[in-house]
C-alpha positions in Angstrom: 3.9 -22.9 8.2 -0.3 -23.2 9.1 -2.0 -23.2 7.4 -4.9 -22.2 8.2 -3.7 -19.4 7.3 -4.0 -18.3 3.8 -4.4 -15.5 1.4 -6.8 -15.5 -0.3 -6.4 -14.7 -4.2 -8.8 -11.9 -4.1 -7.4 -8.2 -5.9 -8.8 -4.7 -5.4 -11.2 -6.2 -3.1 -11.4 -2.2 -1.4 -14.4 -1.0 -2.2 -13.2 2.6 -2.3 -16.1 5.5 -0.8 -14.6 9.0 -2.2 -13.6 9.8 -5.5 -11.7 13.6 -5.7 -14.1 15.6 -6.9 -16.2 12.6 -7.1 -14.2 11.3 -10.3 -11.1 9.6 -11.8 -8.7 8.0 -9.2 -9.3 6.8 -6.5 -7.4 8.7 -3.3 -6.5 6.0 -1.4 -5.5 2.0 -2.7 -5.2 -1.7 -1.9 -1.7 -2.1 -1.9 -1.3 -6.7 -2.1 -4.2 -8.6 -1.9 -6.2 -9.0 1.6 -5.4 -11.7 4.2 -7.0 -13.8 6.0 -7.1 -15.3 9.6 -9.2 -17.4 12.1 -10.6 -15.3 14.2 -11.1 -11.7 14.8 -8.3 -9.9 14.0 -7.7 -7.6 18.0 -3.7 -5.6 16.8 -2.5 -4.6 13.7 1.5 -3.3 13.3 3.4 -1.8 10.2 6.9 -1.9 10.0 8.3 1.7 10.3 9.0 1.9 6.1 5.4 -0.4 4.7 6.6 -3.0 3.7 5.5 -5.7 6.8 2.6 -5.9 8.5 2.1 -8.4 11.7 -1.8 -9.2 12.4 -2.6 -11.4 15.7 -6.0 -11.9 17.2 -7.8 -14.8 18.6 -6.1 -17.2 17.2 -3.5 -16.7 19.9 -0.7 -16.4 17.0 1.4 -13.5 15.0 2.0 -13.5 11.9 3.9 -11.6 9.5 3.3 -10.7 6.4 5.1 -8.8 3.2 2.7 -6.7 2.6 3.8 -6.7 -1.7 4.5 -9.9 -2.4 1.5 -11.1 -1.2 3.2 -13.1 1.4 2.9 -14.9 5.2 6.4 -14.9 6.0 5.8 -16.6 9.4 3.6 -17.1 12.6 4.3 -17.5 16.5 3.5 -21.0 18.1 0.0 -20.3 19.5 0.2 -18.3 22.7 -1.6 -19.7 25.7 -4.1 -16.3 25.4 -5.3 -14.3 22.4 -2.4 -11.0 21.2 -4.3 -8.4 22.2 -1.4 -5.6 21.2 1.8 -5.2 18.8 4.1 -2.7 18.0 7.0 -2.6 15.6 10.4 -1.0 16.6 11.7 2.2 14.8 14.6 -0.5 12.5 12.0 -3.2 11.7 13.7 -5.9 12.9 11.4 -6.7 16.0 8.3 -6.8 16.6 6.6 -6.8 20.4 2.9 -7.9 21.6 0.9 -8.3 24.3 -1.0 -10.8 25.0 -3.8 -11.9 27.3 -1.4 -14.7 28.8 0.0 -12.0 31.0 2.6 -12.1 28.7 5.4 -9.5 26.9 7.5 -11.0 24.0 9.7 -9.3 21.7 9.9 -10.9 18.5 12.5 -11.1 15.5 10.8 -10.5 12.0 12.1 -13.2 9.7 12.1 -15.6 10.8 9.6 -15.1 14.0 11.4 -16.2 17.0 10.6 -15.3 20.3 13.3 -13.6 21.6 12.3 -12.3 24.9 9.8 -12.1 27.4 8.1 -9.7 30.1 5.5 -11.1 32.3 3.6 -8.7 33.4 1.5 -11.0 36.3 -1.3 -9.8 37.2 -4.1 -9.5 34.4 -4.1 -9.6 30.4 -1.6 -7.4 29.1 -3.8 -5.1 26.5 -1.5 -2.4 24.9 2.3 -1.6 23.9 4.6 0.5 22.4 8.5 1.1 21.5 10.1 4.2 22.1 11.1 5.9 19.4 14.5 4.8 20.0 13.7 1.9 20.5 15.3 1.8 24.5 11.8 1.1 25.5 8.9 -0.8 25.6 5.8 0.3 27.0 2.7 -2.1 28.4 -0.5 -2.0 30.2 -3.2 -4.1 30.8 -5.7 -5.2 33.4 -3.2 -5.0 36.4 -3.8 -0.6 36.0 -0.4 0.2 35.8 2.3 1.2 32.9 5.2 -1.1 33.0 8.7 0.5 31.3 10.6 -2.2 30.1 14.3 -2.5 29.1 14.8 -4.9 26.5 18.2 -4.3 26.4 19.1 -5.6 29.4 16.0 -7.6 29.8 14.7 -5.6 32.9 11.3 -3.7 33.6 13.2 -0.2 35.2 9.5 1.7 36.5 6.1 1.2 36.8 3.9 4.4 36.0 0.9 3.8 38.6 -2.4 6.0 38.9 -4.9 4.7 36.4 -8.6 3.7 37.7 -8.7 0.3 35.4 -7.4 -1.6 32.9 -5.1 -0.1 31.1 -6.6 0.1 27.5 -3.4 2.0 24.5 -0.4 3.6 24.9 1.2 6.0 22.7 4.8 7.0 23.2 5.7 10.9 21.9 7.6 11.0 18.9 10.3 12.2 21.3 10.1 9.8 23.5 9.9 11.4 26.7 6.4 11.4 27.0 3.7 8.4 26.6 -0.6 8.6 27.0 -2.4 6.2 28.2 -6.1 5.2 27.6 -8.3 3.1 30.4 -11.2 1.9 31.6 -11.7 4.3 33.9 -12.6 6.8 31.1 -9.2 9.1 32.1 -6.1 9.9 29.3 -3.3 10.5 31.3 0.2 12.0 29.8 3.5 10.7 31.8 6.6 11.5 31.9 8.7 9.1 31.6 11.9 10.4 32.2 10.5 11.0 35.6 8.2 8.5 36.5 5.3 10.6 37.0 2.2 11.1 35.8 2.2 15.2 33.8 -1.3 15.9 33.8 -4.9 13.8 33.5 -8.4 14.9 31.9 -11.6 13.3 31.4 -13.6 13.4 28.1 -14.9 10.5 27.0 -18.1 9.3 28.7 -16.8 5.5 27.8 -14.2 3.8 28.5 -10.7 4.6 26.6 -9.6 2.7 23.5 -7.4 3.7 21.5 -5.1 6.7 21.8 -2.4 8.8 19.8 0.4 11.2 20.0 0.6 13.7 16.9 4.0 13.7 15.1 4.3 17.1 16.1 4.0 15.8 20.0 1.9 18.9 21.2 -1.4 16.7 19.9 -2.9 13.5 21.6 -6.1 11.9 20.1 -8.3 9.3 21.8 -11.0 7.4 21.0 -14.2 5.5 23.5 -16.6 3.5 23.3 -18.5 6.7 23.4 -18.7 7.3 19.4 -16.6 10.3 20.2 -13.0 11.0 19.4 -11.4 14.1 21.2 -8.0 16.2 20.2 -6.3 17.3 22.9 -3.5 20.0 22.7 -1.2 18.4 25.4 1.5 21.5 25.8 -2.2 23.7 26.4 -4.2 20.9 27.9 -6.8 22.0 26.0 -9.4 20.3 23.8 -9.5 21.1 20.8 -12.2 19.2 18.6 -14.9 17.1 20.0 -15.9 14.6 16.7 -19.1 12.7 17.5 -19.5 9.3 15.3 -22.9 7.2 15.4 -21.5 3.8 14.3 -21.1 2.4 17.2 -17.5 2.1 19.7 -14.1 3.4 17.9 -11.8 1.0 18.9 -8.5 1.7 17.1 -7.1 5.7 15.1 -3.7 6.2 14.1 -2.1 9.7 13.1 -0.5 9.8 9.0 3.2 10.2 9.5 2.4 13.7 8.0 0.1 14.4 10.5 -2.6 15.8 8.2 -5.1 13.1 8.7 -6.5 10.5 11.5 -7.3 7.2 10.5 -10.1 5.5 12.1 -11.5 1.9 12.3 -15.1 1.6 13.2 -17.4 -1.0 13.9 -19.2 -0.1 10.1 -17.2 -1.5 8.4 -14.8 1.5 7.7 -11.7 2.6 7.8 -13.2 7.1 8.3 -10.0 9.5 7.6 -10.5 12.5 9.8 -9.0 15.9 7.9 -6.8 17.9 10.8 -7.5 20.6 9.0 -11.3 20.9 8.7 -11.3 18.7 11.2 -14.4 16.1 9.3 -14.5 13.1 8.3 -13.0 13.6 4.3 -12.3 9.7 2.8 -13.5 6.4 3.8 -13.1 3.7 2.4 -13.7 -0.4 3.0 -12.7 -3.3 2.1 -13.6 -5.7 5.3 -16.6 -8.0 5.7 -17.1 -7.4 9.7 -16.5 -4.2 12.0 -12.9 -3.1 12.2 -10.6 -3.5 15.5 -7.5 -2.6 14.5 -5.8 0.5 12.8 -2.2 1.4 11.9 -0.1 3.8 9.9 3.6 3.0 8.5 5.7 6.1 9.7 7.3 6.1 5.9 5.3 5.7 2.7 1.5 6.2 3.7 0.5 2.7 4.2 -2.2 1.9 6.5 -3.9 -1.7 7.5 -6.7 -2.7 9.4 -8.1 -5.8 10.9 -11.5 -7.0 11.3 -13.7 -9.4 13.3 -14.1 -11.2 10.6 -10.2 -12.7 11.0 -9.1 -10.4 7.5 -7.2 -7.7 7.3 -6.2 -5.2 3.8 -4.2 -2.8 3.6 -4.0 0.8 1.6 -1.8 3.5 -0.3 -2.9 6.8 1.6 -0.5 8.9 -0.9 -3.3 9.8 -3.1 -5.8 11.0 0.0 -2.2 13.1 1.7 -1.7 15.0 -1.3 -4.3 17.0 -1.5 -5.9 17.7 2.5 -3.8 19.2 4.9 -3.2 22.9 5.5 -3.6 25.3 2.5 -2.7 28.9 2.8 -5.4 31.5 0.9 -6.2 34.9 0.5 -7.5 36.3 4.0 -9.0 39.1 3.1 -10.8 41.9 6.2 -14.3 40.1 6.1 -12.4 36.7 6.4 -10.7 37.4 9.4 -13.4 39.7 11.0 -15.4 35.7 10.8 -12.5 33.7 11.5 -11.9 36.3 15.2 -15.6 35.1 16.2 -15.5 31.9 14.9 -12.4 31.1 18.1 -15.2 32.2 20.9 -16.3 28.7 21.2 -13.7 26.0 22.9 -13.9 22.6 21.7 -16.2 23.9 18.6 -15.3 22.7 14.9 -16.2 26.1 13.6 -13.5 27.2 16.6 -11.0 24.6 15.7 -11.4 24.9 12.1 -10.5 29.0 12.7 -6.9 28.5 14.8 -6.0 26.2 11.2 -6.4 28.7 9.4 -4.7 31.5 11.0 -1.8 29.1 11.9 -1.3 28.0 7.9 -1.8 32.1 7.0 0.7 33.6 9.9 1.6 36.7 8.4 -1.8 37.4 7.9 -2.9 35.5 11.7 0.0 37.5 13.2 -1.0 41.1 12.1 -4.5 40.5 12.8 -4.0 39.3 15.7 -1.8 41.7 16.8 -4.3 44.4 16.7 -6.8 42.3 18.1 -4.1 42.2 21.3 -2.2 45.0 21.7 -5.8 47.3 21.3 -6.8 47.2 24.8 -2.7 47.5 25.6 -2.3 50.5 24.2 -4.9 52.4 27.4 -2.2 53.2 29.8 -3.7 54.7 32.3 -2.8 58.3 32.2 -4.7 57.8 28.4 -7.6 56.8 30.7 -8.4 59.4 33.0 -7.3 62.0 29.8 -10.8 60.3 28.2 -12.4 60.8 30.8 -11.8 64.1 31.8 -12.6 64.6 28.3 -16.5 62.6 28.5 -17.2 66.5 29.8 -15.6 68.3 28.0 -17.9 71.2 25.7 -17.0 70.4 22.9 -18.7 67.3 21.3 -17.1 66.0 19.6 -13.8 65.5 21.8 -16.3 63.8 23.7 -17.5 61.6 21.4 -13.9 60.7 20.6 -13.3 59.9 24.3 -16.2 57.8 24.8 -15.2 55.8 21.6 -11.5 55.9 22.9 -13.1 53.7 25.6 -15.0 51.7 24.2 -12.9 49.8 22.2 -10.5 49.6 25.7 -10.9 46.8 28.3 -9.8 45.3 31.3 -8.2 47.9 32.3 -10.5 50.3 31.6 -13.4 49.0 32.9 -12.0 48.3 36.1 -10.9 52.4 36.1 -14.6 53.0 35.1 -15.6 51.0 37.8 -13.6 53.8 40.0 -13.9 56.6 38.6 -18.4 56.3 39.6 -17.1 55.8 42.8 -14.2 57.7 44.0 -13.7 60.7 41.6 -15.9 63.5 40.9 -17.4 63.7 37.3 -19.8 66.2 36.1 -23.9 65.0 34.8 -22.9 64.5 31.3 -19.7 62.9 32.3 -20.9 60.3 34.8 -24.0 59.3 32.0 -21.2 58.8 29.8 -19.6 55.8 32.0 -22.4 54.0 32.8 -23.1 54.2 29.5 -19.7 52.4 28.2 -19.9 50.3 31.4 -22.9 49.0 29.9 -21.8 48.6 26.5 -18.8 46.8 28.4 -21.5 44.2 30.5 -23.1 43.4 27.3 -20.4 41.5 25.9 -19.9 38.4 25.9 -17.2 38.0 28.3 -16.4 34.8 28.4 -16.2 34.9 24.3 -14.0 37.8 24.3 -11.8 36.0 27.2 -11.6 32.8 25.1 -10.9 34.5 22.0 -7.8 36.0 23.4 -6.6 33.2 24.9 -6.8 31.1 21.6 -4.8 34.1 19.3 -2.6 33.6 22.5 -2.4 29.8 21.5 -2.3 30.5 17.7 0.8 32.3 18.3 2.9 30.1 19.5 2.3 27.5 17.0 3.6 30.2 14.6 6.2 30.1 16.2 8.8 32.5 14.7 10.7 34.8 16.8 7.9 38.0 15.7 5.1 36.5 17.6 7.7 35.5 20.8 8.4 38.8 20.7 4.5 40.1 20.5 4.4 37.6 23.6 7.1 39.4 25.0 5.2 42.6 24.7 2.2 41.5 25.9 3.5 39.8 29.0 4.9 43.3 30.1 1.9 44.2 30.6 -0.1 45.3 33.2 0.3 42.9 36.5 -3.8 43.0 37.0 -5.1 42.6 32.5 -6.5 39.0 32.8 -4.4 38.9 28.8 -0.5 39.9 31.0 -1.0 37.0 32.9 -2.5 34.8 30.2 0.8 35.9 27.8 3.8 34.8 30.6 2.0 30.9 30.8 2.0 31.8 27.1 5.3 32.2 27.1 6.3 30.0 29.2 4.7 27.4 26.7 6.9 28.3 23.6 9.3 26.6 24.4 7.7 23.6 25.2 6.2 23.7 21.8 9.7 23.5 20.3 10.7 21.1 22.9 7.9 18.1 21.9 8.5 18.1 18.1 10.8 15.3 17.3 
């Protein structure tokens, strides 16, 4: 074994920043000892159960460590180029690497031994990923392509073309049916693996995309960039849900916890940041390496986190304590709370809007009742009732006129269209005409874009709640007047309802 790679006999090196309520035991605890390399660590990977840590970097070797024993169990021979990417197979028995030497290699773990090699042929391999069933490996790099390999047959089965610059990051969805990729062309793209085609793409970053990750629910993708931002994107509704901006340099790596409660990000500020996916906030930080971090990974089981740094070191932590206290929780929402949350839904991608969605999804009963009232109110006024209320605007009875005005003001798009038509084409009394004009002025002062966003977000919340009752409500809304915007959006939402279930592993 290469003696250049040793374990420093250093326990509890990790400086924990953030305690539960500022006191007590740290929420993220160091596991084992700090690992030292020669040269920067470019990639880390954890076996699914969190027992083995693989590292690779500038020394051109793949190293495998037993975390609990504090022991390196093996290393590969030096390759012709630096190691850029690593990923464990689901059974923990093999490991795939991507390298600057244009190769994708599959390694046996114990002892470390090369089993197979694929040639990318045109440029460095920057990213690799294993599908959840281990039947496919994806790789991407300088040739702008995503290569799909069959590790059992030892052949490339297809390639995905579309990126206009080098591929920097890859991740399979939990079901293995989709791949998300990031690139130097600043786009994030989602691909249909079986169909060998791009499903869609989005350009949300101002710099190279450095890392991508699929959430365990299969519905959310996160990406990080040189532009110091992390973007969360709903791949079912194809909508940006949250952007968080940091100011400590590029964010080279991100990873979801196995329960989807937090996203860990590696930063050049020498810290791992834990983003609470219920609040959208940087809720906890842990430091332990002396220079900027370049890689981060979570185990699928056990909540072990590992990170590697530019100084050639790597470390592991147990995040169980943190994951016990973060995440969705039920709240006693009163009428005032619900009104506040409804108002917050208007600003897409805003942290307040994101938190409102998460809160309502976490409280499905209250959300269902409240959103049902908000979405159904305009639908209750059909054309016959609108005509009746318009007629009553000219009534000799003041209370009747006031009641008709109130009901029409509660109306939505269909009421507004009817009133415009009434002004042009229907005989109205002076009183009725004045009231129609007043109602339209009030409607026009409403923030229509914000109201439309709220309704679309409310439909999306019903999708995510996913109960039969929520589905029935979507069906009822989709059966409304065809010319209404809410009817059209409800039909789209109803189609997505099934896709959300399919995305889950």
